[in-house]
C-alpha positions in Angstrom: -1.5 26.7 31.0 -0.6 27.4 27.3 1.9 24.8 25.6 3.2 25.0 22.1 2.5 22.1 20.0 6.1 20.3 18.9 4.9 17.5 17.0 1.5 15.0 16.4 1.2 10.9 16.7 -1.8 8.4 16.4 -3.1 6.5 19.2 -3.7 3.2 19.2 -7.3 3.5 17.8 -6.0 6.0 15.0 -6.9 9.5 16.9 -4.4 12.0 16.1 -3.1 13.5 19.5 -0.5 16.6 19.7 2.4 16.4 21.5 3.1 19.4 23.7 6.3 20.9 24.3 5.8 20.5 28.3 6.0 16.5 27.7 1.7 16.2 27.7 -0.3 15.0 25.3 -3.7 16.3 24.0 -6.2 14.7 21.4 -7.1 16.7 18.3 -9.5 14.9 17.1 -12.0 15.8 13.9 -15.3 14.5 14.8 -18.0 16.7 13.3 -20.1 18.5 14.3 -18.5 17.9 18.1 -15.3 19.2 17.3 -14.3 20.5 14.1 -10.8 19.9 12.7 -10.0 19.2 9.3 -6.9 20.3 9.4 -5.8 17.5 11.3 -6.2 15.0 8.6 -3.7 16.0 6.8 -0.2 16.3 6.9 0.1 19.9 5.5 -2.6 20.8 8.0 -1.1 19.7 11.0 2.7 20.7 9.9 0.6 24.4 9.9 0.1 23.8 13.5 3.2 23.4 15.3 4.1 26.1 17.6 0.6 27.0 18.1 0.0 27.3 21.8 -2.6 25.0 23.4 -4.2 25.0 26.7 -2.7 22.0 28.8 -4.9 20.8 31.3 -2.6 18.6 32.7 0.0 21.4 33.6 -2.5 23.6 35.1 -4.0 20.2 37.3 -0.1 20.2 38.3 0.2 24.0 39.2 -2.9 23.4 41.6 -2.4 24.2 45.2 -3.1 21.3 47.4 -4.8 22.6 50.5 
């Protein structure tokens, strides 16, 4: 389920985490070559991503029917 980014914070290991409008969070690490997100390393880059939608796995899990 797509949720907009409303902010960012650093976790205890100093990795960037996106705060989503649903209240969940998602890591947005820049760890090339696996995850290439150089924008997360600057304040301007993070500000430019505010409002961008990410797929929230936690919301998807909560909406799955339980059998």
